[in-house]
HTML snippet that shows the backbone in 3Dmol.js (N, CA, C, O; Angstrom):
<script src="https://3Dmol.org/build/3Dmol-min.js"></script>
<div id="view" style="width:600px;height:400px;position:relative"></div>
<script>
const pdb = `
ATOM      1  N   MET A   1      26.847   2.037 -19.327  1.00  0.00           N
ATOM      2  CA  MET A   1      25.538   1.495 -19.013  1.00  0.00           C
ATOM      3  C   MET A   1      24.703   1.457 -20.294  1.00  0.00           C
ATOM      4  O   MET A   1      24.605   2.459 -21.002  1.00  0.00           O
ATOM      5  N   THR A   2      24.108   0.317 -20.586  1.00  0.00           N
ATOM      6  CA  THR A   2      23.315   0.194 -21.792  1.00  0.00           C
ATOM      7  C   THR A   2      21.870   0.589 -21.535  1.00  0.00           C
ATOM      8  O   THR A   2      21.358   0.454 -20.423  1.00  0.00           O
ATOM      9  N   SER A   3      21.226   1.080 -22.584  1.00  0.00           N
ATOM     10  CA  SER A   3      19.827   1.476 -22.483  1.00  0.00           C
ATOM     11  C   SER A   3      18.954   0.270 -22.846  1.00  0.00           C
ATOM     12  O   SER A   3      19.223  -0.428 -23.823  1.00  0.00           O
ATOM     13  N   ARG A   4      17.935   0.041 -22.068  1.00  0.00           N
ATOM     14  CA  ARG A   4      17.028  -1.073 -22.318  1.00  0.00           C
ATOM     15  C   ARG A   4      15.615  -0.553 -22.504  1.00  0.00           C
ATOM     16  O   ARG A   4      15.230   0.468 -21.934  1.00  0.00           O
ATOM     17  N   LYS A   5      14.853  -1.271 -23.307  1.00  0.00           N
ATOM     18  CA  LYS A   5      13.456  -0.927 -23.507  1.00  0.00           C
ATOM     19  C   LYS A   5      12.603  -1.877 -22.677  1.00  0.00           C
ATOM     20  O   LYS A   5      12.901  -3.067 -22.579  1.00  0.00           O
ATOM     21  N   PHE A   6      11.549  -1.348 -22.087  1.00  0.00           N
ATOM     22  CA  PHE A   6      10.644  -2.154 -21.291  1.00  0.00           C
ATOM     23  C   PHE A   6       9.218  -1.935 -21.754  1.00  0.00           C
ATOM     24  O   PHE A   6       8.862  -0.846 -22.205  1.00  0.00           O
ATOM     25  N   LEU A   7       8.413  -2.959 -21.641  1.00  0.00           N
ATOM     26  CA  LEU A   7       6.971  -2.833 -21.784  1.00  0.00           C
ATOM     27  C   LEU A   7       6.393  -3.152 -20.421  1.00  0.00           C
ATOM     28  O   LEU A   7       6.526  -4.273 -19.928  1.00  0.00           O
ATOM     29  N   VAL A   8       5.754  -2.168 -19.813  1.00  0.00           N
ATOM     30  CA  VAL A   8       5.193  -2.338 -18.479  1.00  0.00           C
ATOM     31  C   VAL A   8       3.671  -2.286 -18.606  1.00  0.00           C
ATOM     32  O   VAL A   8       3.123  -1.330 -19.153  1.00  0.00           O
ATOM     33  N   VAL A   9       2.995  -3.311 -18.102  1.00  0.00           N
ATOM     34  CA  VAL A   9       1.535  -3.344 -18.116  1.00  0.00           C
ATOM     35  C   VAL A   9       1.054  -3.282 -16.676  1.00  0.00           C
ATOM     36  O   VAL A   9       1.403  -4.120 -15.844  1.00  0.00           O
ATOM     37  N   VAL A  10       0.240  -2.263 -16.403  1.00  0.00           N
ATOM     38  CA  VAL A  10      -0.320  -2.086 -15.072  1.00  0.00           C
ATOM     39  C   VAL A  10      -1.829  -2.243 -15.202  1.00  0.00           C
ATOM     40  O   VAL A  10      -2.491  -1.436 -15.854  1.00  0.00           O
ATOM     41  N   ASP A  11      -2.360  -3.271 -14.586  1.00  0.00           N
ATOM     42  CA  ASP A  11      -3.776  -3.597 -14.734  1.00  0.00           C
ATOM     43  C   ASP A  11      -4.576  -3.153 -13.517  1.00  0.00           C
ATOM     44  O   ASP A  11      -4.134  -3.302 -12.377  1.00  0.00           O
ATOM     45  N   ASP A  12      -5.755  -2.607 -13.777  1.00  0.00           N
ATOM     46  CA  ASP A  12      -6.746  -2.262 -12.761  1.00  0.00           C
ATOM     47  C   ASP A  12      -6.222  -1.277 -11.719  1.00  0.00           C
ATOM     48  O   ASP A  12      -6.271  -1.534 -10.516  1.00  0.00           O
ATOM     49  N   VAL A  13      -5.720  -0.144 -12.209  1.00  0.00           N
ATOM     50  CA  VAL A  13      -5.297   0.926 -11.309  1.00  0.00           C
ATOM     51  C   VAL A  13      -6.547   1.483 -10.650  1.00  0.00           C
ATOM     52  O   VAL A  13      -7.451   1.955 -11.339  1.00  0.00           O
ATOM     53  N   GLY A  14      -6.609   1.434  -9.337  1.00  0.00           N
ATOM     54  CA  GLY A  14      -7.831   1.792  -8.638  1.00  0.00           C
ATOM     55  C   GLY A  14      -7.876   3.183  -8.044  1.00  0.00           C
ATOM     56  O   GLY A  14      -8.942   3.648  -7.641  1.00  0.00           O
ATOM     57  N   SER A  15      -6.730   3.860  -7.983  1.00  0.00           N
ATOM     58  CA  SER A  15      -6.747   5.193  -7.387  1.00  0.00           C
ATOM     59  C   SER A  15      -5.571   6.010  -7.918  1.00  0.00           C
ATOM     60  O   SER A  15      -4.589   5.468  -8.425  1.00  0.00           O
ATOM     61  N   THR A  16      -5.700   7.310  -7.786  1.00  0.00           N
ATOM     62  CA  THR A  16      -4.627   8.206  -8.184  1.00  0.00           C
ATOM     63  C   THR A  16      -3.382   7.944  -7.350  1.00  0.00           C
ATOM     64  O   THR A  16      -2.264   8.033  -7.857  1.00  0.00           O
ATOM     65  N   LYS A  17      -3.565   7.623  -6.080  1.00  0.00           N
ATOM     66  CA  LYS A  17      -2.425   7.341  -5.205  1.00  0.00           C
ATOM     67  C   LYS A  17      -1.635   6.126  -5.705  1.00  0.00           C
ATOM     68  O   LYS A  17      -0.404   6.153  -5.715  1.00  0.00           O
ATOM     69  N   ASN A  18      -2.329   5.067  -6.118  1.00  0.00           N
ATOM     70  CA  ASN A  18      -1.641   3.885  -6.661  1.00  0.00           C
ATOM     71  C   ASN A  18      -0.816   4.253  -7.891  1.00  0.00           C
ATOM     72  O   ASN A  18       0.315   3.792  -8.050  1.00  0.00           O
ATOM     73  N   LEU A  19      -1.383   5.080  -8.754  1.00  0.00           N
ATOM     74  CA  LEU A  19      -0.683   5.500  -9.960  1.00  0.00           C
ATOM     75  C   LEU A  19       0.547   6.332  -9.606  1.00  0.00           C
ATOM     76  O   LEU A  19       1.602   6.160 -10.218  1.00  0.00           O
ATOM     77  N   GLU A  20       0.431   7.223  -8.638  1.00  0.00           N
ATOM     78  CA  GLU A  20       1.562   8.050  -8.209  1.00  0.00           C
ATOM     79  C   GLU A  20       2.694   7.199  -7.638  1.00  0.00           C
ATOM     80  O   GLU A  20       3.864   7.433  -7.941  1.00  0.00           O
ATOM     81  N   VAL A  21       2.350   6.223  -6.820  1.00  0.00           N
ATOM     82  CA  VAL A  21       3.376   5.343  -6.236  1.00  0.00           C
ATOM     83  C   VAL A  21       4.093   4.574  -7.337  1.00  0.00           C
ATOM     84  O   VAL A  21       5.318   4.447  -7.316  1.00  0.00           O
ATOM     85  N   PHE A  22       3.338   4.067  -8.292  1.00  0.00           N
ATOM     86  CA  PHE A  22       3.941   3.340  -9.410  1.00  0.00           C
ATOM     87  C   PHE A  22       4.892   4.250 -10.196  1.00  0.00           C
ATOM     88  O   PHE A  22       6.031   3.879 -10.480  1.00  0.00           O
ATOM     89  N   ALA A  23       4.407   5.438 -10.540  1.00  0.00           N
ATOM     90  CA  ALA A  23       5.205   6.346 -11.365  1.00  0.00           C
ATOM     91  C   ALA A  23       6.486   6.789 -10.659  1.00  0.00           C
ATOM     92  O   ALA A  23       7.552   6.817 -11.274  1.00  0.00           O
ATOM     93  N   THR A  24       6.393   7.129  -9.401  1.00  0.00           N
ATOM     94  CA  THR A  24       7.582   7.604  -8.694  1.00  0.00           C
ATOM     95  C   THR A  24       8.563   6.479  -8.388  1.00  0.00           C
ATOM     96  O   THR A  24       9.769   6.715  -8.316  1.00  0.00           O
ATOM     97  N   THR A  25       8.066   5.272  -8.211  1.00  0.00           N
ATOM     98  CA  THR A  25       8.940   4.140  -7.921  1.00  0.00           C
ATOM     99  C   THR A  25       9.654   3.639  -9.169  1.00  0.00           C
ATOM    100  O   THR A  25      10.862   3.402  -9.144  1.00  0.00           O
ATOM    101  N   CYS A  26       8.925   3.480 -10.239  1.00  0.00           N
ATOM    102  CA  CYS A  26       9.490   2.863 -11.444  1.00  0.00           C
ATOM    103  C   CYS A  26      10.207   3.827 -12.373  1.00  0.00           C
ATOM    104  O   CYS A  26      11.091   3.417 -13.125  1.00  0.00           O
ATOM    105  N   PHE A  27       9.843   5.091 -12.332  1.00  0.00           N
ATOM    106  CA  PHE A  27      10.399   6.018 -13.305  1.00  0.00           C
ATOM    107  C   PHE A  27      11.055   7.229 -12.650  1.00  0.00           C
ATOM    108  O   PHE A  27      10.815   8.371 -13.042  1.00  0.00           O
ATOM    109  N   LYS A  28      11.883   6.960 -11.652  1.00  0.00           N
ATOM    110  CA  LYS A  28      12.618   8.050 -10.993  1.00  0.00           C
ATOM    111  C   LYS A  28      13.564   8.729 -11.980  1.00  0.00           C
ATOM    112  O   LYS A  28      13.637   9.956 -12.036  1.00  0.00           O
ATOM    113  N   ASP A  29      14.276   7.935 -12.744  1.00  0.00           N
ATOM    114  CA  ASP A  29      15.210   8.456 -13.743  1.00  0.00           C
ATOM    115  C   ASP A  29      14.559   8.329 -15.108  1.00  0.00           C
ATOM    116  O   ASP A  29      14.735   7.315 -15.784  1.00  0.00           O
ATOM    117  N   THR A  30      13.813   9.335 -15.521  1.00  0.00           N
ATOM    118  CA  THR A  30      13.031   9.232 -16.753  1.00  0.00           C
ATOM    119  C   THR A  30      13.894   9.150 -17.997  1.00  0.00           C
ATOM    120  O   THR A  30      13.450   8.589 -18.999  1.00  0.00           O
ATOM    121  N   LYS A  31      15.102   9.682 -17.980  1.00  0.00           N
ATOM    122  CA  LYS A  31      15.960   9.610 -19.163  1.00  0.00           C
ATOM    123  C   LYS A  31      16.298   8.169 -19.528  1.00  0.00           C
ATOM    124  O   LYS A  31      16.399   7.846 -20.711  1.00  0.00           O
ATOM    125  N   SER A  32      16.473   7.311 -18.552  1.00  0.00           N
ATOM    126  CA  SER A  32      16.852   5.930 -18.850  1.00  0.00           C
ATOM    127  C   SER A  32      15.680   5.104 -19.353  1.00  0.00           C
ATOM    128  O   SER A  32      15.874   3.996 -19.854  1.00  0.00           O
ATOM    129  N   HIS A  33      14.466   5.628 -19.226  1.00  0.00           N
ATOM    130  CA  HIS A  33      13.292   4.856 -19.630  1.00  0.00           C
ATOM    131  C   HIS A  33      12.527   5.495 -20.785  1.00  0.00           C
ATOM    132  O   HIS A  33      11.388   5.109 -21.043  1.00  0.00           O
ATOM    133  N   TRP A  34      13.112   6.451 -21.480  1.00  0.00           N
ATOM    134  CA  TRP A  34      12.351   7.192 -22.472  1.00  0.00           C
ATOM    135  C   TRP A  34      11.905   6.345 -23.644  1.00  0.00           C
ATOM    136  O   TRP A  34      10.956   6.717 -24.334  1.00  0.00           O
ATOM    137  N   LYS A  35      12.556   5.212 -23.898  1.00  0.00           N
ATOM    138  CA  LYS A  35      12.142   4.326 -24.983  1.00  0.00           C
ATOM    139  C   LYS A  35      11.127   3.285 -24.517  1.00  0.00           C
ATOM    140  O   LYS A  35      10.568   2.557 -25.338  1.00  0.00           O
ATOM    141  N   SER A  36      10.892   3.210 -23.248  1.00  0.00           N
ATOM    142  CA  SER A  36       9.967   2.225 -22.699  1.00  0.00           C
ATOM    143  C   SER A  36       8.518   2.648 -22.929  1.00  0.00           C
ATOM    144  O   SER A  36       8.224   3.825 -23.138  1.00  0.00           O
ATOM    145  N   LYS A  37       7.630   1.674 -22.887  1.00  0.00           N
ATOM    146  CA  LYS A  37       6.198   1.923 -23.039  1.00  0.00           C
ATOM    147  C   LYS A  37       5.475   1.427 -21.802  1.00  0.00           C
ATOM    148  O   LYS A  37       5.826   0.395 -21.230  1.00  0.00           O
ATOM    149  N   VAL A  38       4.458   2.179 -21.397  1.00  0.00           N
ATOM    150  CA  VAL A  38       3.657   1.807 -20.240  1.00  0.00           C
ATOM    151  C   VAL A  38       2.208   1.730 -20.682  1.00  0.00           C
ATOM    152  O   VAL A  38       1.674   2.679 -21.256  1.00  0.00           O
ATOM    153  N   LEU A  39       1.573   0.596 -20.412  1.00  0.00           N
ATOM    154  CA  LEU A  39       0.158   0.399 -20.696  1.00  0.00           C
ATOM    155  C   LEU A  39      -0.558   0.327 -19.359  1.00  0.00           C
ATOM    156  O   LEU A  39      -0.334  -0.596 -18.576  1.00  0.00           O
ATOM    157  N   VAL A  40      -1.422   1.303 -19.099  1.00  0.00           N
ATOM    158  CA  VAL A  40      -2.151   1.361 -17.836  1.00  0.00           C
ATOM    159  C   VAL A  40      -3.616   1.081 -18.127  1.00  0.00           C
ATOM    160  O   VAL A  40      -4.239   1.756 -18.947  1.00  0.00           O
ATOM    161  N   ILE A  41      -4.156   0.083 -17.450  1.00  0.00           N
ATOM    162  CA  ILE A  41      -5.553  -0.291 -17.618  1.00  0.00           C
ATOM    163  C   ILE A  41      -6.304   0.173 -16.384  1.00  0.00           C
ATOM    164  O   ILE A  41      -5.935  -0.145 -15.253  1.00  0.00           O
ATOM    165  N   CYS A  42      -7.370   0.935 -16.624  1.00  0.00           N
ATOM    166  CA  CYS A  42      -8.102   1.543 -15.526  1.00  0.00           C
ATOM    167  C   CYS A  42      -9.576   1.648 -15.904  1.00  0.00           C
ATOM    168  O   CYS A  42      -9.900   1.976 -17.045  1.00  0.00           O
ATOM    169  N   ARG A  43     -10.454   1.380 -14.975  1.00  0.00           N
ATOM    170  CA  ARG A  43     -11.888   1.495 -15.232  1.00  0.00           C
ATOM    171  C   ARG A  43     -12.386   2.918 -15.089  1.00  0.00           C
ATOM    172  O   ARG A  43     -13.467   3.242 -15.580  1.00  0.00           O
ATOM    173  N   ASN A  44     -11.624   3.771 -14.430  1.00  0.00           N
ATOM    174  CA  ASN A  44     -12.050   5.127 -14.137  1.00  0.00           C
ATOM    175  C   ASN A  44     -11.125   6.121 -14.847  1.00  0.00           C
ATOM    176  O   ASN A  44      -9.982   6.309 -14.432  1.00  0.00           O
ATOM    177  N   TRP A  45     -11.620   6.758 -15.918  1.00  0.00           N
ATOM    178  CA  TRP A  45     -10.811   7.674 -16.703  1.00  0.00           C
ATOM    179  C   TRP A  45     -10.296   8.848 -15.881  1.00  0.00           C
ATOM    180  O   TRP A  45      -9.212   9.356 -16.167  1.00  0.00           O
ATOM    181  N   GLN A  46     -11.030   9.291 -14.877  1.00  0.00           N
ATOM    182  CA  GLN A  46     -10.624  10.445 -14.084  1.00  0.00           C
ATOM    183  C   GLN A  46      -9.277  10.227 -13.391  1.00  0.00           C
ATOM    184  O   GLN A  46      -8.558  11.190 -13.120  1.00  0.00           O
ATOM    185  N   ILE A  47      -8.936   8.990 -13.107  1.00  0.00           N
ATOM    186  CA  ILE A  47      -7.644   8.691 -12.485  1.00  0.00           C
ATOM    187  C   ILE A  47      -6.494   9.008 -13.440  1.00  0.00           C
ATOM    188  O   ILE A  47      -5.425   9.442 -13.011  1.00  0.00           O
ATOM    189  N   LEU A  48      -6.717   8.790 -14.730  1.00  0.00           N
ATOM    190  CA  LEU A  48      -5.651   8.956 -15.717  1.00  0.00           C
ATOM    191  C   LEU A  48      -5.683  10.264 -16.488  1.00  0.00           C
ATOM    192  O   LEU A  48      -4.676  10.637 -17.090  1.00  0.00           O
ATOM    193  N   GLU A  49      -6.801  10.971 -16.491  1.00  0.00           N
ATOM    194  CA  GLU A  49      -6.966  12.100 -17.408  1.00  0.00           C
ATOM    195  C   GLU A  49      -5.957  13.224 -17.220  1.00  0.00           C
ATOM    196  O   GLU A  49      -5.691  13.956 -18.173  1.00  0.00           O
ATOM    197  N   ASP A  50      -5.393  13.389 -16.046  1.00  0.00           N
ATOM    198  CA  ASP A  50      -4.381  14.421 -15.846  1.00  0.00           C
ATOM    199  C   ASP A  50      -3.011  14.019 -16.389  1.00  0.00           C
ATOM    200  O   ASP A  50      -2.141  14.873 -16.560  1.00  0.00           O
ATOM    201  N   ARG A  51      -2.815  12.749 -16.657  1.00  0.00           N
ATOM    202  CA  ARG A  51      -1.513  12.250 -17.112  1.00  0.00           C
ATOM    203  C   ARG A  51      -1.498  11.789 -18.561  1.00  0.00           C
ATOM    204  O   ARG A  51      -0.428  11.659 -19.156  1.00  0.00           O
ATOM    205  N   VAL A  52      -2.664  11.541 -19.136  1.00  0.00           N
ATOM    206  CA  VAL A  52      -2.742  10.994 -20.492  1.00  0.00           C
ATOM    207  C   VAL A  52      -3.616  11.910 -21.332  1.00  0.00           C
ATOM    208  O   VAL A  52      -4.714  12.281 -20.917  1.00  0.00           O
ATOM    209  N   ASN A  53      -3.125  12.280 -22.528  1.00  0.00           N
ATOM    210  CA  ASN A  53      -3.971  13.097 -23.393  1.00  0.00           C
ATOM    211  C   ASN A  53      -4.988  12.204 -24.115  1.00  0.00           C
ATOM    212  O   ASN A  53      -4.875  10.978 -24.085  1.00  0.00           O
ATOM    213  N   GLU A  54      -5.954  12.809 -24.745  1.00  0.00           N
ATOM    214  CA  GLU A  54      -7.031  12.054 -25.406  1.00  0.00           C
ATOM    215  C   GLU A  54      -6.499  11.127 -26.497  1.00  0.00           C
ATOM    216  O   GLU A  54      -7.106  10.089 -26.764  1.00  0.00           O
ATOM    217  N   ASP A  55      -5.390  11.473 -27.128  1.00  0.00           N
ATOM    218  CA  ASP A  55      -4.818  10.612 -28.169  1.00  0.00           C
ATOM    219  C   ASP A  55      -4.320   9.289 -27.598  1.00  0.00           C
ATOM    220  O   ASP A  55      -4.256   8.288 -28.312  1.00  0.00           O
ATOM    221  N   GLY A  56      -3.970   9.282 -26.324  1.00  0.00           N
ATOM    222  CA  GLY A  56      -3.472   8.075 -25.689  1.00  0.00           C
ATOM    223  C   GLY A  56      -4.549   7.231 -25.056  1.00  0.00           C
ATOM    224  O   GLY A  56      -4.261   6.191 -24.463  1.00  0.00           O
ATOM    225  N   LYS A  57      -5.791   7.669 -25.176  1.00  0.00           N
ATOM    226  CA  LYS A  57      -6.908   6.952 -24.547  1.00  0.00           C
ATOM    227  C   LYS A  57      -7.555   6.002 -25.548  1.00  0.00           C
ATOM    228  O   LYS A  57      -7.827   6.371 -26.691  1.00  0.00           O
ATOM    229  N   VAL A  58      -7.794   4.776 -25.099  1.00  0.00           N
ATOM    230  CA  VAL A  58      -8.503   3.786 -25.912  1.00  0.00           C
ATOM    231  C   VAL A  58      -9.636   3.234 -25.068  1.00  0.00           C
ATOM    232  O   VAL A  58      -9.401   2.629 -24.021  1.00  0.00           O
ATOM    233  N   ASP A  59     -10.871   3.442 -25.524  1.00  0.00           N
ATOM    234  CA  ASP A  59     -12.025   2.889 -24.821  1.00  0.00           C
ATOM    235  C   ASP A  59     -12.253   1.460 -25.289  1.00  0.00           C
ATOM    236  O   ASP A  59     -12.289   1.180 -26.487  1.00  0.00           O
ATOM    237  N   MET A  60     -12.403   0.577 -24.339  1.00  0.00           N
ATOM    238  CA  MET A  60     -12.607  -0.839 -24.656  1.00  0.00           C
ATOM    239  C   MET A  60     -14.033  -1.241 -24.334  1.00  0.00           C
ATOM    240  O   MET A  60     -14.650  -0.692 -23.421  1.00  0.00           O
ATOM    241  N   THR A  61     -14.549  -2.188 -25.075  1.00  0.00           N
ATOM    242  CA  THR A  61     -15.858  -2.730 -24.771  1.00  0.00           C
ATOM    243  C   THR A  61     -15.671  -4.110 -24.152  1.00  0.00           C
ATOM    244  O   THR A  61     -14.714  -4.820 -24.462  1.00  0.00           O
ATOM    245  N   LEU A  62     -16.580  -4.471 -23.292  1.00  0.00           N
ATOM    246  CA  LEU A  62     -16.484  -5.771 -22.645  1.00  0.00           C
ATOM    247  C   LEU A  62     -16.944  -6.874 -23.589  1.00  0.00           C
ATOM    248  O   LEU A  62     -17.820  -6.665 -24.429  1.00  0.00           O
ATOM    249  N   PHE A  63     -16.346  -8.041 -23.442  1.00  0.00           N
ATOM    250  CA  PHE A  63     -16.792  -9.202 -24.204  1.00  0.00           C
ATOM    251  C   PHE A  63     -18.118  -9.679 -23.647  1.00  0.00           C
ATOM    252  O   PHE A  63     -18.376  -9.563 -22.449  1.00  0.00           O
ATOM    253  N   ASN A  64     -18.954 -10.212 -24.514  1.00  0.00           N
ATOM    254  CA  ASN A  64     -20.174 -10.830 -24.012  1.00  0.00           C
ATOM    255  C   ASN A  64     -19.929 -12.318 -23.785  1.00  0.00           C
ATOM    256  O   ASN A  64     -18.849 -12.810 -24.112  1.00  0.00           O
ATOM    257  N   GLU A  65     -20.877 -13.032 -23.246  1.00  0.00           N
ATOM    258  CA  GLU A  65     -20.670 -14.436 -22.911  1.00  0.00           C
ATOM    259  C   GLU A  65     -20.558 -15.342 -24.133  1.00  0.00           C
ATOM    260  O   GLU A  65     -20.070 -16.468 -24.026  1.00  0.00           O
ATOM    261  N   GLU A  66     -21.004 -14.863 -25.292  1.00  0.00           N
ATOM    262  CA  GLU A  66     -20.904 -15.659 -26.512  1.00  0.00           C
ATOM    263  C   GLU A  66     -19.508 -15.596 -27.046  1.00  0.00           C
ATOM    264  O   GLU A  66     -19.213 -16.204 -28.075  1.00  0.00           O
TER     265      GLU A  66
END
`;
const viewer = $3Dmol.createViewer("view");
viewer.addModel(pdb, "pdb");
viewer.setStyle({}, {cartoon: {color: "spectrum"}});
viewer.zoomTo();
viewer.render();
</script>
């Protein structure tokens, strides 16, 4: 079995439950996905703070209409 790398983008995670379902469904076998990257976009830091350290956090600013 060959190892593959994935880039997974999850946009607008709205609850801790949604994040748990995603994590348990997609990454049951963590050894096969250790080279993969996951980008989770969330408006509420509290949903992610137990799973992501401060080094992995990037605060974004909204674009203005100009």
